[in-house]
C-alpha positions, 0 to 999 in steps of 0.5 A: 484540505484535510486529505492533502494534509493527510497524504502529505503526512503519510508520504513524508513518513515514507519519504524520510527513508529516502532523503539521500542523493543518488540516481533514478527519476527523483535523484534519490535512488541508491542501493542500501546495505543488504539486510535480510535478518531480524525484523527486515526478513523477507518472511516478515514482510510477507506476513505483514502483506498477507496479514493486512490483506486477509484482515481487511478482506475477512473483516469486510466479509464478516461485517458487510456494509451494515456499520461504519467499520464494515463499510470502511473495510469494503472501501479498503478492499476497493483500494487494495484491488485498484492500487495493486492492479495499477502498480502491476500495470506500471511494473509491466510498463516501466520494466525497471531492474531491482537493486538485487539485479543491478546497482544502477537505479536508472535501468528501465525498460529491461524486459518483463523480468524487471518489475521494480517500479513501483512497489506493489507491496507498499501500494497495497498496504498504503491502500489498505490503511488509508481509508481506515485512517481517514474514517477514524483518525480525527476521532481516534488519533492513535489510528494514524499509527497504521501509517507505520505499516507501509513505512516499515514495509518500504524500508524493509523492501529497500533493505532486502534489495527488492526496491529503490527509494523512488519505487516505494515512494511512488507505491505509497503515493498510489496507495494513498491516492486510491485510498482517498478516492475509495473513502470518498465514494458514495458507496464501496465499488466492489460491494455494489457488483457482488450479490446482496448477501455480501452487503449483510455480512456473515456476522449479521447473517447468523445473528 
């Protein structure tokens, strides 16, 4: 029950940016006014994406699986890898044109160059923060503010015509779903196939 409430809350945060009539699979897709300035700049989106991935991966390698935070970060690593791979597979399958390529949100199966659906970046960032929020949110509610990261990225990707509304919503759903799965595994998946030294972590190894 808690997982369903959490997923609904995060998707509602993202979905509030997409509540307009339009086209696409959910009837909500439309091209926003283009804005690649200020906080919406593409370079800022990339800083957020790469910063999130590097922070999670770096923290996981540093801490290993010796404490709750390290274990949670390894689950975020699992979530990032699986969600981003799944989103990319869907891009290749659905081949949807981006708002930068067309003003028609119904253009699917247009070739491998068309990779709008779903948003891999929103999926990745949602996947990164979901295990952390699930692990720490009940005791430290401020952690739920991490939901603002994928919400910001979703809006920014639409403003720079990288994605339609349904792209970012489905990307978020993928990230949240995989993140919930990763958090509830008995142990982190990727860590289980790596050499034992990664379980210790660089910080503990040199104590």
